[in-house]
ROMAR-905250 format. One record per residue (C-alpha): residue in one letter; x, y, z. Coordinates in steps of 0.02 Angstrom, whole numbers, padded with zeros to 5 digits, always signed. Example, Ala and Ser with C-alpha at 12.3 -4.5 7.8 and 13.67 -1.06 7.14 Angstrom:
A+00615-00225+00390/S+00684-00053+00357/
This chain:
X+00492+06958+08528/X+00652+06859+08498/X+00787+06960+08412/X+00923+06866+08321/X+01080+06935+08238/X+01033+06905+08057/X+01000+07001+07898/X+00845+07078+07969/X+00715+07126+07839/X+00568+07238+07881/X+00418+07137+07821/X+00236+07184+07803/X+00113+07040+07796/X-00053+07087+07715/X-00175+06948+07760/X-00358+06963+07809/X-00374+06795+07895/X-00328+06841+08076/X-00264+06671+08131/X-00154+06651+07978/X-00089+06830+07991/X-00043+06805+08174/X+00044+06640+08135/X+00145+06717+07993/X+00197+06872+08088/X+00244+06774+08245/X+00344+06647+08145/X+00437+06783+08051/X+00481+06878+08210/X+00539+06720+08295/X+00647+06683+08143/X+00743+06846+08163/X+00647+06966+08052/X+00547+07121+08096/X+00369+07086+08040/X+00202+07173+08058/X+00031+07126+07993/X-00122+07215+07925/X-00284+07143+07859/X-00339+07258+07719/X-00285+07362+07570/X-00324+07521+07668/X-00224+07462+07817/X-00076+07420+07707/X-00080+07590+07622/X-00082+07678+07790/X+00060+07570+07858/X+00171+07589+07705/X+00158+07779+07710/X+00243+07787+07880/X+00355+07633+07893/X+00508+07562+07810/X+00475+07404+07709/X+00597+07283+07629/X+00482+07139+07585/X+00294+07135+07559/X+00199+06972+07587/X+00035+07004+07499/X-00130+06912+07496/X-00233+06950+07341/X-00411+06917+07397/X-00437+07052+07528/X-00606+07109+07590/X-00585+07288+07529/X-00504+07251+07362/X-00374+07157+07263/X-00203+07161+07343/X-00122+07203+07177/X-00199+07376+07186/X-00064+07419+07313/X+00070+07398+07182/X-00006+07535+07076/X+00017+07662+07215/X+00177+07600+07295/X+00325+07557+07186/X+00421+07405+07248/X+00558+07403+07117/X+00697+07385+07247/X+00593+07283+07370/X+00542+07102+07383/X+00365+07044+07342/X+00291+06877+07391/X+00112+06841+07342/X+00012+06719+07448/X-00158+06671+07381/X-00287+06536+07352/X-00290+06582+07167/X-00204+06435+07085/X-00246+06456+06901/X-00097+06478+06785/X-00169+06644+06725/X-00175+06709+06904/X+00004+06655+06935/X+00059+06741+06774/X-00031+06901+06825/X+00058+06900+06993/X+00228+06870+06916/X+00201+07007+06788/X+00158+07124+06933/X+00334+07095+07000/X+00314+06951+07122/X+00475+06863+07169/X+00373+06712+07226/X+00192+06657+07206/X+00136+06541+07347/X-00027+06445+07345/X-00120+06422+07509/X-00113+06328+07623/X+00060+06397+07657/X+00212+06305+07718/X+00292+06432+07835/X+00465+06354+07818/X+00455+06384+07630/X+00405+06565+07660/X+00554+06590+07777/X+00675+06515+07651/X+00612+06629+07513/X+00629+06782+07626/X+00805+06732+07674/X+00851+06717+07491/X+00771+06886+07454/X+00866+06966+07599/X+01030+06909+07524/X+00982+06967+07350/X+00924+07137+07413/X+01084+07154+07515/X+00991+07197+07673/X+01124+07243+07799/X+01131+07169+07972/X+01055+07279+08105/X+01165+07287+08259/X+01080+07276+08426/X+01089+07382+08582/X+01113+07284+08742/X+01050+07314+08918/X+01154+07238+09058/X+01030+07219+09200/X+01159+07163+09328/X+01282+07307+09303/X+01156+07439+09248/X+01245+07470+09083/X+01178+07516+08912/X+01290+07453+08772/X+01283+07533+08600/X+01293+07435+08435/X+01477+07488+08432/X+01506+07399+08598/X+01529+07556+08701/X+01440+07571+08868/X+01360+07704+08977/X+01315+07683+09160/X+01131+07702+09202/X+01042+07763+09356/X+00911+07656+09441/X+00769+07753+09358/X+00852+07749+09187/X+00877+07562+09205/X+00694+07535+09252/X+00634+07644+09108/X+00744+07559+08977/X+00706+07387+09048/X+00522+07416+09019/X+00552+07474+08839/X+00671+07329+08806/X+00535+07205+08851/X+00441+07260+08693/X+00570+07327+08568/X+00502+07425+08419/X+00329+07428+08502/X+00238+07568+08591/X+00247+07557+08781/X+00110+07658+08863/X+00151+07792+08991/X+00058+07705+09131/X+00163+07547+09108/X+00322+07649+09113/X+00266+07745+09266/X+00230+07583+09358/X+00400+07516+09305/X+00474+07667+09393/X+00382+07616+09551/X+00258+07758+09542/X+00069+07776+09540/X+00004+07834+09369/X-00135+07932+09457/X-00012+08036+09557/X+00142+08041+09445/X+00182+08203+09351/X+00220+08152+09169/X+00342+08297+09156/X+00460+08198+09269/X+00470+08063+09137/X+00502+08191+09001/X+00649+08257+09102/X+00712+08079+09131/X+00709+08041+08944/X+00790+08207+08898/X+00932+08180+09021/X+00955+08000+08962/X+00967+08055+08781/X+01094+08189+08827/X+01197+08067+08930/X+01206+07939+08789/X+01248+08073+08661/X+01387+08147+08768/X+01458+07978+08822/X+01439+07871+08666/X+01428+08006+08532/X+01270+07928+08461/X+01083+07947+08481/X+00985+07821+08583/X+00833+07772+08477/X+00697+07818+08601/X+00548+07892+08511/X+00410+07990+08595/X+00230+07952+08546/X+00151+08111+08612/X+00014+08084+08738/X+00035+07895+08735/X+00208+07834+08780/X+00378+07788+08709/X+00457+07666+08586/X+00633+07597+08581/X+00645+07608+08391/X+00788+07486+08371/X+00846+07314+08418/X+00888+07290+08601/X+00926+07134+08703/X+00934+07110+08891/X+01068+07010+08977/
């Protein structure tokens, strides 16, 4: 995923056509936003209960119901709402706008238009820039968003390098173990827990901030922030 220094909005794309959803999410991420996609009303409800959202890109004609049903359960008064639909009748457009849509786009979509609308919404919503962590692979340094650095060990560098390859995404334990040069069948997972605990403590003591490494118990770890490698 390409991370750019921009006003990064957290965007959920609700679209049940897989190819279109993938194209939208990929284009948004490559344009410097943080985007995820789901294909149903149920999936959107589940996602919105556990994730931050700034802008919702919502298809109306979903297999398990009308997309507008989401708005009855989740209030988006301080969020952005973009409706994408094949419903082109004036009455449908009016219904969407009355439901709070900032834009009502008729399919087929022009992705450049979608990006422009989201950029405008980001400015209106005053979404603050998210500063990135940086991993210096040549000097084995982790740099905080405040431009302070901490020296890493070889194992810490390998661990963070693996997480940095997929920022904000779950990296499975086996992948991390192999990045450490170990065999998942023989490696004691408690060693990784100790590694992560020591790394968190080192960053806290050196930089006076918390490194955003999240544990997904029984599965792996997530670097829950922006991080670039250089």
